C-alpha positions in Angstrom: 7.2 14.6 0.7 8.8 17.0 2.3 9.4 19.3 -0.5 7.9 23.0 -1.6 4.7 22.4 -4.1 5.1 22.7 -7.4 3.9 23.4 -11.1 4.2 19.6 -12.3 2.7 16.6 -13.5 2.0 13.9 -10.9 1.9 10.3 -10.7 0.3 8.0 -8.2 0.8 5.0 -8.3 -1.6 2.8 -6.9 -3.7 -0.6 -7.0 -6.2 -1.0 -9.5 -10.1 -0.7 -8.3 -8.1 0.5 -5.0 -9.4 3.5 -2.2 -7.0 6.3 -3.2 -7.7 10.0 -1.5 -6.1 13.3 -4.0 -6.6 16.5 -1.8 -6.7 19.2 -4.0 -6.0 22.4 -2.5 -6.6 25.7 -4.3 -5.3 28.9 -2.6 -5.8 31.0 -5.8 -8.8 33.4 -6.8 -9.3 31.9 -9.6 -11.6 28.6 -10.6 -9.3 25.3 -11.2 -10.5 22.7 -13.4 -9.1 19.5 -12.9 -9.6 16.5 -15.4 -8.5 13.1 -14.5 -7.7 11.3 -17.4 -9.3 8.2 -18.4 -10.8 7.4 -15.2 -14.1 8.7 -13.1 -13.9 9.5 -9.9 -16.0 11.0 -6.8 -15.9 14.5 -5.4 -17.1 13.3 -1.5 -16.0 17.2 -0.2 -15.8 21.0 -1.3 -15.2 23.8 0.7 -13.3 27.0 1.3 -10.0 27.3 3.6 -7.8 24.6 4.7 -8.0 21.3 4.7 -7.4 19.5 7.7 -8.2 15.7 9.3 -11.4 17.4 10.0 -12.3 18.1 7.1 -13.0 13.6 6.2 -16.0 14.4 8.7 -17.8 16.6 6.3 -17.2 13.9 3.1 -20.5 12.8 1.7 -19.4 8.9 1.1 -23.3 7.7 0.7 -24.7 8.8 -2.5 -20.9 10.3 -4.5 -21.4 11.3 -8.5 -18.7 10.4 -10.0 -17.5 12.3 -12.9 -14.0 13.0 -14.4 -13.8 16.6 -14.9 -14.2 19.4 -11.5 -13.8 22.8 -10.6 
């Protein structure tokens, strides 16, 4: 969105049952918990460092586990 990051509530406009890729990058030294209220999601990758387009090649799309909260 061409603006600086800030702490806020995020809203995503998506079509029902569509695929949405959400990338959460935590640069803090503490563990963050993420909860998607009312929906299950699949964590297909976790890693250290900066996310790049090449990170998609490490996604586990074959046997991911549905969750509602993750760290």
